[in-house]
C-alpha positions as CSV (number, residue, x, y, z in Angstrom):
1,M,87.7,145.6,25.0
2,G,90.6,144.6,27.1
3,S,92.0,141.1,27.8
4,A,89.5,138.5,28.9
5,G,92.0,136.6,31.1
6,I,93.2,137.0,34.6
7,L,96.3,138.8,33.4
8,T,96.6,142.0,31.4
9,D,98.5,141.9,28.2
10,R,101.5,143.5,29.8
11,Q,101.5,141.1,32.7
12,R,101.2,138.2,30.3
13,R,104.3,139.4,28.4
14,F,106.2,139.7,31.7
15,A,105.1,136.3,32.7
16,W,106.4,134.8,29.5
17,L,109.7,136.7,29.9
18,G,110.0,135.4,33.5
19,F,109.2,131.9,32.4
20,F,111.9,131.9,29.7
21,L,114.5,133.5,32.0
22,A,113.8,130.9,34.8
23,A,113.7,128.0,32.3
24,F,117.1,129.0,30.7
25,Q,118.7,129.9,34.0
26,A,118.0,126.5,35.7
27,P,120.2,124.3,33.4
28,L,123.0,126.8,33.4
29,A,122.9,127.0,37.2
30,A,122.9,123.2,37.4
31,I,126.1,123.1,35.4
32,V,127.9,125.9,37.3
33,I,126.7,125.3,40.9
34,D,127.3,122.0,42.7
35,D,124.4,122.2,45.1
36,A,120.7,121.8,44.2
37,S,119.8,125.5,44.4
38,W,119.0,125.4,40.6
39,L,115.8,123.5,41.6
40,F,114.3,126.7,42.8
41,A,114.4,128.2,39.2
42,V,112.6,125.1,38.0
43,V,109.9,125.5,40.6
44,V,109.5,129.2,39.7
45,A,109.2,128.3,36.0
46,V,106.5,125.7,36.8
47,V,104.5,128.2,38.9
48,V,104.7,130.9,36.2
49,A,103.8,128.4,33.5
50,T,100.7,127.4,35.6
51,V,99.6,131.0,35.8
52,I,100.1,131.4,32.0
53,L,98.1,128.3,31.4
54,A,95.3,129.4,33.7
55,D,95.2,132.8,31.9
56,D,95.1,131.0,28.5
57,G,92.2,128.8,29.7
58,Q,90.3,131.9,30.9
59,R,90.8,133.7,27.6
60,R,89.6,130.7,25.6
61,R,86.4,130.3,27.6
62,P,83.3,131.0,25.4
63,V,81.5,134.3,25.9
64,P,78.0,133.8,27.5
65,A,75.0,134.6,25.3
66,D,73.9,137.4,27.8
67,A,77.2,139.2,27.3
68,E,77.0,139.2,23.5
69,A,73.7,141.1,23.5
70,E,75.2,144.1,25.4
């Protein structure tokens, strides 16, 4: 059986990669760039983290009794 979440396993790996890249890029950009454009990387990281958390919650949801019988 495949993944039980809203993301496939491959999409989940790419989401984690995107989260880490955005999370590491934001502080580096804040040091190098004088304006507040680094804030966009923070917003992207938060959005991706929200999707990962939603997927994790969907995967941890218990399987209904009807589905176990099949």
